[in-house]
mmCIF file of the C-alpha atoms, coordinates in Angstrom:
data_MODEL
# 
_entry.id   MODEL 
# 
loop_
_atom_site.group_PDB 
_atom_site.id 
_atom_site.type_symbol 
_atom_site.label_atom_id 
_atom_site.label_alt_id 
_atom_site.label_comp_id 
_atom_site.label_asym_id 
_atom_site.label_entity_id 
_atom_site.label_seq_id 
_atom_site.pdbx_PDB_ins_code 
_atom_site.Cartn_x 
_atom_site.Cartn_y 
_atom_site.Cartn_z 
_atom_site.occupancy 
_atom_site.B_iso_or_equiv 
_atom_site.pdbx_formal_charge 
_atom_site.auth_seq_id 
_atom_site.auth_comp_id 
_atom_site.auth_asym_id 
_atom_site.auth_atom_id 
_atom_site.pdbx_PDB_model_num 
ATOM 1   C CA . MET A 1 1   ? -48.434 -10.691 -52.043 1.00 0.00 ? 1   MET A CA 1 
ATOM 2   C CA . ALA A 1 2   ? -49.715 -11.451 -55.556 1.00 0.00 ? 2   ALA A CA 1 
ATOM 3   C CA . ILE A 1 3   ? -46.345 -11.614 -57.304 1.00 0.00 ? 3   ILE A CA 1 
ATOM 4   C CA . ALA A 1 4   ? -45.756 -15.031 -58.850 1.00 0.00 ? 4   ALA A CA 1 
ATOM 5   C CA . LEU A 1 5   ? -41.986 -14.778 -59.361 1.00 0.00 ? 5   LEU A CA 1 
ATOM 6   C CA . SER A 1 6   ? -39.818 -17.665 -58.269 1.00 0.00 ? 6   SER A CA 1 
ATOM 7   C CA . VAL A 1 7   ? -36.111 -18.452 -58.487 1.00 0.00 ? 7   VAL A CA 1 
ATOM 8   C CA . SER A 1 8   ? -35.202 -21.644 -60.345 1.00 0.00 ? 8   SER A CA 1 
ATOM 9   C CA . SER A 1 9   ? -31.912 -23.495 -60.373 1.00 0.00 ? 9   SER A CA 1 
ATOM 10  C CA . VAL A 1 10  ? -30.409 -25.809 -62.928 1.00 0.00 ? 10  VAL A CA 1 
ATOM 11  C CA . ALA A 1 11  ? -32.078 -28.604 -60.954 1.00 0.00 ? 11  ALA A CA 1 
ATOM 12  C CA . SER A 1 12  ? -35.446 -26.843 -61.445 1.00 0.00 ? 12  SER A CA 1 
ATOM 13  C CA . GLU A 1 13  ? -36.022 -26.168 -57.749 1.00 0.00 ? 13  GLU A CA 1 
ATOM 14  C CA . HIS A 1 14  ? -37.911 -22.990 -56.813 1.00 0.00 ? 14  HIS A CA 1 
ATOM 15  C CA . VAL A 1 15  ? -38.094 -20.420 -54.056 1.00 0.00 ? 15  VAL A CA 1 
ATOM 16  C CA . SER A 1 16  ? -40.662 -17.665 -54.076 1.00 0.00 ? 16  SER A CA 1 
ATOM 17  C CA . ILE A 1 17  ? -39.604 -14.033 -54.181 1.00 0.00 ? 17  ILE A CA 1 
ATOM 18  C CA . SER A 1 18  ? -41.556 -13.481 -50.989 1.00 0.00 ? 18  SER A CA 1 
ATOM 19  C CA . GLY A 1 19  ? -39.575 -16.338 -49.435 1.00 0.00 ? 19  GLY A CA 1 
ATOM 20  C CA . ILE A 1 20  ? -36.289 -14.680 -50.410 1.00 0.00 ? 20  ILE A CA 1 
ATOM 21  C CA . VAL A 1 21  ? -37.532 -11.343 -49.064 1.00 0.00 ? 21  VAL A CA 1 
ATOM 22  C CA . HIS A 1 22  ? -38.467 -13.013 -45.793 1.00 0.00 ? 22  HIS A CA 1 
ATOM 23  C CA . ARG A 1 23  ? -35.154 -14.822 -45.488 1.00 0.00 ? 23  ARG A CA 1 
ATOM 24  C CA . ALA A 1 24  ? -33.170 -11.654 -46.156 1.00 0.00 ? 24  ALA A CA 1 
ATOM 25  C CA . ARG A 1 25  ? -35.308 -9.746  -43.690 1.00 0.00 ? 25  ARG A CA 1 
ATOM 26  C CA . ARG A 1 26  ? -35.108 -12.483 -41.068 1.00 0.00 ? 26  ARG A CA 1 
ATOM 27  C CA . LEU A 1 27  ? -31.305 -12.406 -41.337 1.00 0.00 ? 27  LEU A CA 1 
ATOM 28  C CA . ALA A 1 28  ? -31.304 -8.612  -41.027 1.00 0.00 ? 28  ALA A CA 1 
ATOM 29  C CA . ALA A 1 29  ? -33.489 -8.895  -37.929 1.00 0.00 ? 29  ALA A CA 1 
ATOM 30  C CA . LEU A 1 30  ? -31.199 -11.519 -36.391 1.00 0.00 ? 30  LEU A CA 1 
ATOM 31  C CA . PHE A 1 31  ? -27.940 -9.736  -37.066 1.00 0.00 ? 31  PHE A CA 1 
ATOM 32  C CA . ALA A 1 32  ? -28.990 -6.102  -36.783 1.00 0.00 ? 32  ALA A CA 1 
ATOM 33  C CA . GLY A 1 33  ? -31.846 -6.479  -34.328 1.00 0.00 ? 33  GLY A CA 1 
ATOM 34  C CA . ALA A 1 34  ? -34.209 -4.969  -36.895 1.00 0.00 ? 34  ALA A CA 1 
ATOM 35  C CA . CYS A 1 35  ? -37.757 -6.130  -37.470 1.00 0.00 ? 35  CYS A CA 1 
ATOM 36  C CA . LEU A 1 36  ? -38.756 -5.682  -41.106 1.00 0.00 ? 36  LEU A CA 1 
ATOM 37  C CA . CYS A 1 37  ? -42.207 -6.413  -42.438 1.00 0.00 ? 37  CYS A CA 1 
ATOM 38  C CA . ALA A 1 38  ? -43.110 -8.214  -45.658 1.00 0.00 ? 38  ALA A CA 1 
ATOM 39  C CA . GLY A 1 39  ? -46.016 -10.095 -47.179 1.00 0.00 ? 39  GLY A CA 1 
ATOM 40  C CA . GLY A 1 40  ? -46.113 -13.823 -47.819 1.00 0.00 ? 40  GLY A CA 1 
ATOM 41  C CA . SER A 1 41  ? -45.235 -16.897 -45.851 1.00 0.00 ? 41  SER A CA 1 
ATOM 42  C CA . LEU A 1 42  ? -42.281 -17.231 -43.486 1.00 0.00 ? 42  LEU A CA 1 
ATOM 43  C CA . ALA A 1 43  ? -42.198 -21.008 -43.893 1.00 0.00 ? 43  ALA A CA 1 
ATOM 44  C CA . ALA A 1 44  ? -39.865 -22.651 -46.378 1.00 0.00 ? 44  ALA A CA 1 
ATOM 45  C CA . GLU A 1 45  ? -41.677 -24.387 -49.203 1.00 0.00 ? 45  GLU A CA 1 
ATOM 46  C CA . PRO A 1 46  ? -40.924 -28.008 -50.194 1.00 0.00 ? 46  PRO A CA 1 
ATOM 47  C CA . GLY A 1 47  ? -39.562 -27.033 -53.607 1.00 0.00 ? 47  GLY A CA 1 
ATOM 48  C CA . ASP A 1 48  ? -37.379 -24.199 -52.284 1.00 0.00 ? 48  ASP A CA 1 
ATOM 49  C CA . LEU A 1 49  ? -34.068 -23.463 -53.913 1.00 0.00 ? 49  LEU A CA 1 
ATOM 50  C CA . ASP A 1 50  ? -31.094 -23.859 -51.636 1.00 0.00 ? 50  ASP A CA 1 
ATOM 51  C CA . TYR A 1 51  ? -30.820 -21.009 -49.178 1.00 0.00 ? 51  TYR A CA 1 
ATOM 52  C CA . VAL A 1 52  ? -27.452 -19.664 -50.388 1.00 0.00 ? 52  VAL A CA 1 
ATOM 53  C CA . THR A 1 53  ? -28.514 -19.237 -54.023 1.00 0.00 ? 53  THR A CA 1 
ATOM 54  C CA . GLY A 1 54  ? -31.799 -17.577 -53.173 1.00 0.00 ? 54  GLY A CA 1 
ATOM 55  C CA . ALA A 1 55  ? -30.275 -15.346 -50.523 1.00 0.00 ? 55  ALA A CA 1 
ATOM 56  C CA . SER A 1 56  ? -27.501 -14.078 -52.811 1.00 0.00 ? 56  SER A CA 1 
ATOM 57  C CA . LEU A 1 57  ? -29.843 -11.835 -54.829 1.00 0.00 ? 57  LEU A CA 1 
ATOM 58  C CA . PRO A 1 58  ? -29.478 -8.354  -53.286 1.00 0.00 ? 58  PRO A CA 1 
ATOM 59  C CA . PRO A 1 59  ? -32.512 -7.430  -51.139 1.00 0.00 ? 59  PRO A CA 1 
ATOM 60  C CA . PRO A 1 60  ? -33.155 -4.136  -53.031 1.00 0.00 ? 60  PRO A CA 1 
ATOM 61  C CA . ALA A 1 61  ? -33.434 -6.141  -56.281 1.00 0.00 ? 61  ALA A CA 1 
ATOM 62  C CA . VAL A 1 62  ? -35.794 -8.640  -54.641 1.00 0.00 ? 62  VAL A CA 1 
ATOM 63  C CA . GLU A 1 63  ? -37.987 -5.850  -53.320 1.00 0.00 ? 63  GLU A CA 1 
ATOM 64  C CA . SER A 1 64  ? -38.065 -4.146  -56.746 1.00 0.00 ? 64  SER A CA 1 
ATOM 65  C CA . LEU A 1 65  ? -39.140 -7.396  -58.400 1.00 0.00 ? 65  LEU A CA 1 
ATOM 66  C CA . ALA A 1 66  ? -41.948 -7.762  -55.873 1.00 0.00 ? 66  ALA A CA 1 
ATOM 67  C CA . LYS A 1 67  ? -43.042 -4.138  -56.348 1.00 0.00 ? 67  LYS A CA 1 
ATOM 68  C CA . PHE A 1 68  ? -43.568 -4.043  -60.132 1.00 0.00 ? 68  PHE A CA 1 
ATOM 69  C CA . PRO A 1 69  ? -46.709 -5.819  -61.424 1.00 0.00 ? 69  PRO A CA 1 
ATOM 70  C CA . GLN A 1 70  ? -45.237 -6.833  -64.812 1.00 0.00 ? 70  GLN A CA 1 
ATOM 71  C CA . THR A 1 71  ? -42.952 -9.315  -63.039 1.00 0.00 ? 71  THR A CA 1 
ATOM 72  C CA . ALA A 1 72  ? -45.946 -11.493 -62.139 1.00 0.00 ? 72  ALA A CA 1 
ATOM 73  C CA . ASN A 1 73  ? -45.612 -13.173 -65.557 1.00 0.00 ? 73  ASN A CA 1 
ATOM 74  C CA . TYR A 1 74  ? -41.994 -14.276 -65.037 1.00 0.00 ? 74  TYR A CA 1 
ATOM 75  C CA . THR A 1 75  ? -39.876 -16.556 -62.879 1.00 0.00 ? 75  THR A CA 1 
ATOM 76  C CA . LEU A 1 76  ? -36.265 -15.902 -61.968 1.00 0.00 ? 76  LEU A CA 1 
ATOM 77  C CA . SER A 1 77  ? -33.818 -18.403 -63.408 1.00 0.00 ? 77  SER A CA 1 
ATOM 78  C CA . ALA A 1 78  ? -30.490 -19.597 -62.023 1.00 0.00 ? 78  ALA A CA 1 
ATOM 79  C CA . ARG A 1 79  ? -29.668 -21.599 -65.174 1.00 0.00 ? 79  ARG A CA 1 
ATOM 80  C CA . LEU A 1 80  ? -26.365 -19.721 -65.636 1.00 0.00 ? 80  LEU A CA 1 
ATOM 81  C CA . ASN A 1 81  ? -23.731 -18.794 -63.111 1.00 0.00 ? 81  ASN A CA 1 
ATOM 82  C CA . PRO A 1 82  ? -23.940 -15.994 -62.175 1.00 0.00 ? 82  PRO A CA 1 
ATOM 83  C CA . TYR A 1 83  ? -27.712 -15.676 -62.463 1.00 0.00 ? 83  TYR A CA 1 
ATOM 84  C CA . TYR A 1 84  ? -27.552 -11.934 -61.880 1.00 0.00 ? 84  TYR A CA 1 
ATOM 85  C CA . VAL A 1 85  ? -25.013 -9.183  -62.586 1.00 0.00 ? 85  VAL A CA 1 
ATOM 86  C CA . GLN A 1 86  ? -24.811 -5.540  -61.566 1.00 0.00 ? 86  GLN A CA 1 
ATOM 87  C CA . GLY A 1 87  ? -23.778 -2.384  -63.404 1.00 0.00 ? 87  GLY A CA 1 
ATOM 88  C CA . ASP A 1 88  ? -25.048 1.066   -64.318 1.00 0.00 ? 88  ASP A CA 1 
ATOM 89  C CA . PHE A 1 89  ? -27.016 -0.079  -67.355 1.00 0.00 ? 89  PHE A CA 1 
ATOM 90  C CA . ASP A 1 90  ? -29.006 3.106   -68.019 1.00 0.00 ? 90  ASP A CA 1 
ATOM 91  C CA . GLY A 1 91  ? -26.148 5.530   -67.318 1.00 0.00 ? 91  GLY A CA 1 
ATOM 92  C CA . ASP A 1 92  ? -27.871 7.374   -64.455 1.00 0.00 ? 92  ASP A CA 1 
ATOM 93  C CA . GLY A 1 93  ? -24.975 6.868   -62.027 1.00 0.00 ? 93  GLY A CA 1 
ATOM 94  C CA . LYS A 1 94  ? -26.931 4.355   -59.903 1.00 0.00 ? 94  LYS A CA 1 
ATOM 95  C CA . ALA A 1 95  ? -26.326 0.621   -59.614 1.00 0.00 ? 95  ALA A CA 1 
ATOM 96  C CA . ASP A 1 96  ? -28.770 -1.573  -61.542 1.00 0.00 ? 96  ASP A CA 1 
ATOM 97  C CA . THR A 1 97  ? -29.235 -5.339  -61.504 1.00 0.00 ? 97  THR A CA 1 
ATOM 98  C CA . ALA A 1 98  ? -29.809 -7.664  -64.458 1.00 0.00 ? 98  ALA A CA 1 
ATOM 99  C CA . VAL A 1 99  ? -31.244 -11.066 -63.588 1.00 0.00 ? 99  VAL A CA 1 
ATOM 100 C CA . LEU A 1 100 ? -32.115 -14.086 -65.710 1.00 0.00 ? 100 LEU A CA 1 
ATOM 101 C CA . VAL A 1 101 ? -35.854 -14.713 -66.080 1.00 0.00 ? 101 VAL A CA 1 
ATOM 102 C CA . ALA A 1 102 ? -38.255 -17.009 -67.897 1.00 0.00 ? 102 ALA A CA 1 
ATOM 103 C CA . GLU A 1 103 ? -41.745 -16.105 -69.068 1.00 0.00 ? 103 GLU A CA 1 
ATOM 104 C CA . THR A 1 104 ? -44.144 -18.288 -67.089 1.00 0.00 ? 104 THR A CA 1 
ATOM 105 C CA . ALA A 1 105 ? -46.611 -18.996 -69.921 1.00 0.00 ? 105 ALA A CA 1 
ATOM 106 C CA . SER A 1 106 ? -44.107 -19.856 -72.663 1.00 0.00 ? 106 SER A CA 1 
ATOM 107 C CA . GLY A 1 107 ? -40.949 -20.820 -70.761 1.00 0.00 ? 107 GLY A CA 1 
ATOM 108 C CA . LYS A 1 108 ? -38.946 -18.426 -72.967 1.00 0.00 ? 108 LYS A CA 1 
ATOM 109 C CA . HIS A 1 109 ? -35.767 -17.121 -71.345 1.00 0.00 ? 109 HIS A CA 1 
ATOM 110 C CA . GLY A 1 110 ? -34.586 -13.541 -71.082 1.00 0.00 ? 110 GLY A CA 1 
ATOM 111 C CA . ILE A 1 111 ? -33.194 -10.830 -68.841 1.00 0.00 ? 111 ILE A CA 1 
ATOM 112 C CA . ALA A 1 112 ? -34.944 -8.447  -66.444 1.00 0.00 ? 112 ALA A CA 1 
ATOM 113 C CA . PHE A 1 113 ? -33.103 -5.166  -65.953 1.00 0.00 ? 113 PHE A CA 1 
ATOM 114 C CA . ILE A 1 114 ? -33.953 -3.779  -62.527 1.00 0.00 ? 114 ILE A CA 1 
ATOM 115 C CA . LEU A 1 115 ? -33.389 -0.063  -62.944 1.00 0.00 ? 115 LEU A CA 1 
ATOM 116 C CA . ASP A 1 116 ? -33.919 2.762   -60.463 1.00 0.00 ? 116 ASP A CA 1 
ATOM 117 C CA . ARG A 1 117 ? -37.635 3.315   -61.123 1.00 0.00 ? 117 ARG A CA 1 
ATOM 118 C CA . ARG A 1 118 ? -38.658 0.548   -63.487 1.00 0.00 ? 118 ARG A CA 1 
ATOM 119 C CA . ILE A 1 119 ? -38.012 -2.933  -64.784 1.00 0.00 ? 119 ILE A CA 1 
ATOM 120 C CA . GLU A 1 120 ? -37.245 -3.584  -68.463 1.00 0.00 ? 120 GLU A CA 1 
ATOM 121 C CA . ILE A 1 121 ? -37.394 -7.124  -69.850 1.00 0.00 ? 121 ILE A CA 1 
ATOM 122 C CA . VAL A 1 122 ? -35.630 -8.342  -72.993 1.00 0.00 ? 122 VAL A CA 1 
ATOM 123 C CA . GLY A 1 123 ? -36.117 -11.816 -74.391 1.00 0.00 ? 123 GLY A CA 1 
ATOM 124 C CA . ALA A 1 124 ? -38.571 -13.926 -72.368 1.00 0.00 ? 124 ALA A CA 1 
ATOM 125 C CA . GLY A 1 125 ? -41.216 -13.337 -75.050 1.00 0.00 ? 125 GLY A CA 1 
ATOM 126 C CA . LYS A 1 126 ? -40.045 -9.794  -75.952 1.00 0.00 ? 126 LYS A CA 1 
ATOM 127 C CA . SER A 1 127 ? -37.900 -9.662  -79.078 1.00 0.00 ? 127 SER A CA 1 
ATOM 128 C CA . ILE A 1 128 ? -34.674 -7.648  -79.222 1.00 0.00 ? 128 ILE A CA 1 
ATOM 129 C CA . GLY A 1 129 ? -32.532 -7.547  -82.380 1.00 0.00 ? 129 GLY A CA 1 
ATOM 130 C CA . ASN A 1 130 ? -30.781 -10.779 -83.347 1.00 0.00 ? 130 ASN A CA 1 
ATOM 131 C CA . GLY A 1 131 ? -31.194 -11.997 -79.758 1.00 0.00 ? 131 GLY A CA 1 
ATOM 132 C CA . GLY A 1 132 ? -34.827 -12.769 -80.513 1.00 0.00 ? 132 GLY A CA 1 
ATOM 133 C CA . ASP A 1 133 ? -37.527 -13.341 -77.930 1.00 0.00 ? 133 ASP A CA 1 
ATOM 134 C CA . ASP A 1 134 ? -35.986 -16.428 -76.276 1.00 0.00 ? 134 ASP A CA 1 
ATOM 135 C CA . PHE A 1 135 ? -32.482 -16.357 -74.804 1.00 0.00 ? 135 PHE A CA 1 
ATOM 136 C CA . ALA A 1 136 ? -32.388 -20.125 -74.241 1.00 0.00 ? 136 ALA A CA 1 
ATOM 137 C CA . TRP A 1 137 ? -29.426 -20.055 -76.647 1.00 0.00 ? 137 TRP A CA 1 
ATOM 138 C CA . MET A 1 138 ? -27.366 -17.859 -74.264 1.00 0.00 ? 138 MET A CA 1 
ATOM 139 C CA . ASP A 1 139 ? -24.823 -19.877 -72.288 1.00 0.00 ? 139 ASP A CA 1 
ATOM 140 C CA . ALA A 1 140 ? -22.636 -17.050 -70.938 1.00 0.00 ? 140 ALA A CA 1 
ATOM 141 C CA . TRP A 1 141 ? -22.933 -13.357 -70.152 1.00 0.00 ? 141 TRP A CA 1 
ATOM 142 C CA . TYR A 1 142 ? -21.031 -10.563 -68.484 1.00 0.00 ? 142 TYR A CA 1 
ATOM 143 C CA . VAL A 1 143 ? -21.109 -6.822  -67.853 1.00 0.00 ? 143 VAL A CA 1 
ATOM 144 C CA . TYR A 1 144 ? -19.426 -4.879  -70.662 1.00 0.00 ? 144 TYR A CA 1 
ATOM 145 C CA . PRO A 1 145 ? -18.120 -1.649  -69.094 1.00 0.00 ? 145 PRO A CA 1 
ATOM 146 C CA . LYS A 1 146 ? -19.064 1.752   -70.493 1.00 0.00 ? 146 LYS A CA 1 
ATOM 147 C CA . GLY A 1 147 ? -16.510 2.781   -73.073 1.00 0.00 ? 147 GLY A CA 1 
ATOM 148 C CA . ALA A 1 148 ? -15.598 2.234   -76.694 1.00 0.00 ? 148 ALA A CA 1 
ATOM 149 C CA . VAL A 1 149 ? -17.315 -0.628  -78.504 1.00 0.00 ? 149 VAL A CA 1 
ATOM 150 C CA . GLU A 1 150 ? -15.379 -2.493  -81.180 1.00 0.00 ? 150 GLU A CA 1 
ATOM 151 C CA . GLN A 1 151 ? -16.820 -2.965  -84.658 1.00 0.00 ? 151 GLN A CA 1 
ATOM 152 C CA . GLY A 1 152 ? -19.278 -5.846  -84.624 1.00 0.00 ? 152 GLY A CA 1 
ATOM 153 C CA . ALA A 1 153 ? -20.118 -8.566  -87.123 1.00 0.00 ? 153 ALA A CA 1 
ATOM 154 C CA . PHE A 1 154 ? -21.939 -6.266  -89.534 1.00 0.00 ? 154 PHE A CA 1 
ATOM 155 C CA . ASP A 1 155 ? -21.282 -2.859  -91.132 1.00 0.00 ? 155 ASP A CA 1 
ATOM 156 C CA . GLU A 1 156 ? -23.474 -1.048  -88.606 1.00 0.00 ? 156 GLU A CA 1 
ATOM 157 C CA . ALA A 1 157 ? -21.513 1.554   -86.605 1.00 0.00 ? 157 ALA A CA 1 
ATOM 158 C CA . PRO A 1 158 ? -20.844 0.598   -82.983 1.00 0.00 ? 158 PRO A CA 1 
ATOM 159 C CA . PRO A 1 159 ? -23.094 2.290   -80.417 1.00 0.00 ? 159 PRO A CA 1 
ATOM 160 C CA . VAL A 1 160 ? -21.934 4.966   -78.000 1.00 0.00 ? 160 VAL A CA 1 
ATOM 161 C CA . LEU A 1 161 ? -22.657 3.535   -74.577 1.00 0.00 ? 161 LEU A CA 1 
ATOM 162 C CA . ARG A 1 162 ? -24.537 5.712   -72.060 1.00 0.00 ? 162 ARG A CA 1 
ATOM 163 C CA . GLY A 1 163 ? -23.801 3.198   -69.314 1.00 0.00 ? 163 GLY A CA 1 
ATOM 164 C CA . ASP A 1 164 ? -22.586 -0.358  -68.887 1.00 0.00 ? 164 ASP A CA 1 
ATOM 165 C CA . ALA A 1 165 ? -23.936 -2.975  -71.280 1.00 0.00 ? 165 ALA A CA 1 
ATOM 166 C CA . LEU A 1 166 ? -24.409 -6.738  -71.202 1.00 0.00 ? 166 LEU A CA 1 
ATOM 167 C CA . MET A 1 167 ? -22.566 -9.112  -73.488 1.00 0.00 ? 167 MET A CA 1 
ATOM 168 C CA . ALA A 1 168 ? -24.899 -12.029 -74.272 1.00 0.00 ? 168 ALA A CA 1 
ATOM 169 C CA . ILE A 1 169 ? -22.928 -15.007 -75.581 1.00 0.00 ? 169 ILE A CA 1 
ATOM 170 C CA . LYS A 1 170 ? -23.472 -18.340 -77.290 1.00 0.00 ? 170 LYS A CA 1 
ATOM 171 C CA . THR A 1 171 ? -19.977 -19.746 -76.806 1.00 0.00 ? 171 THR A CA 1 
ATOM 172 C CA . GLU A 1 172 ? -18.141 -20.740 -79.981 1.00 0.00 ? 172 GLU A CA 1 
ATOM 173 C CA . SER A 1 173 ? -20.944 -19.213 -82.026 1.00 0.00 ? 173 SER A CA 1 
ATOM 174 C CA . ALA A 1 174 ? -22.136 -15.616 -81.614 1.00 0.00 ? 174 ALA A CA 1 
ATOM 175 C CA . SER A 1 175 ? -22.539 -12.713 -79.218 1.00 0.00 ? 175 SER A CA 1 
ATOM 176 C CA . GLY A 1 176 ? -24.437 -9.476  -78.924 1.00 0.00 ? 176 GLY A CA 1 
ATOM 177 C CA . LEU A 1 177 ? -24.246 -6.370  -76.802 1.00 0.00 ? 177 LEU A CA 1 
ATOM 178 C CA . ILE A 1 178 ? -27.434 -5.299  -74.994 1.00 0.00 ? 178 ILE A CA 1 
ATOM 179 C CA . TYR A 1 179 ? -27.240 -1.591  -74.212 1.00 0.00 ? 179 TYR A CA 1 
ATOM 180 C CA . TRP A 1 180 ? -29.429 1.354   -73.184 1.00 0.00 ? 180 TRP A CA 1 
ATOM 181 C CA . ASP A 1 181 ? -30.015 3.762   -76.086 1.00 0.00 ? 181 ASP A CA 1 
ATOM 182 C CA . GLY A 1 182 ? -31.758 6.461   -74.055 1.00 0.00 ? 182 GLY A CA 1 
ATOM 183 C CA . SER A 1 183 ? -35.295 5.150   -74.431 1.00 0.00 ? 183 SER A CA 1 
ATOM 184 C CA . GLY A 1 184 ? -34.940 1.384   -74.103 1.00 0.00 ? 184 GLY A CA 1 
ATOM 185 C CA . PHE A 1 185 ? -32.569 -1.518  -74.551 1.00 0.00 ? 185 PHE A CA 1 
ATOM 186 C CA . ALA A 1 186 ? -31.101 -2.237  -77.980 1.00 0.00 ? 186 ALA A CA 1 
ATOM 187 C CA . TRP A 1 187 ? -29.027 -5.005  -79.550 1.00 0.00 ? 187 TRP A CA 1 
ATOM 188 C CA . TYR A 1 188 ? -25.661 -4.669  -81.303 1.00 0.00 ? 188 TYR A CA 1 
ATOM 189 C CA . GLN A 1 189 ? -24.366 -7.858  -82.969 1.00 0.00 ? 189 GLN A CA 1 
ATOM 190 C CA . GLN A 1 190 ? -20.764 -8.457  -81.895 1.00 0.00 ? 190 GLN A CA 1 
ATOM 191 C CA . GLY A 1 191 ? -19.829 -11.872 -83.235 1.00 0.00 ? 191 GLY A CA 1 
ATOM 192 C CA . ASP A 1 192 ? -21.392 -14.330 -85.612 1.00 0.00 ? 192 ASP A CA 1 
# 
């Protein structure tokens, strides 16, 4: 498997995506008697992240990350708790996952949205509104449920949400709403 994604913790330990896939599949085989196939090594690597953190990412999200070639340039990050959240971010009625990532070349932080048929990345070298191209500033986040959005920091009208959104926060400073506008993710400044 050529995917170079890895999960990193606050302590900067890593576990490869293929390692997580294998662990999840090995558990499924043990408990359900199933034998699932995957590429990569079955052996734990010396720098592996603790088993519980790596195993908590849902297997469908792990498999999606391994399937899309653009993820080869990113590592997963567990620098915030939780390091992933779930919601219907594109409004298609299906559960999506948002996971913290870092661009491998630059170390810039961002979010990978794992949608039904694609992955969209914001931050991590890809600029979005006032959030910029590096979310290293973000120290909290949560799923903002679909519904009315209150007036933000500027005169711009609040968006109409097609699905759930993410609130990206710099505590005691600023926040912004990351939402699907029908063709991609957009930024709406909430606090300043």
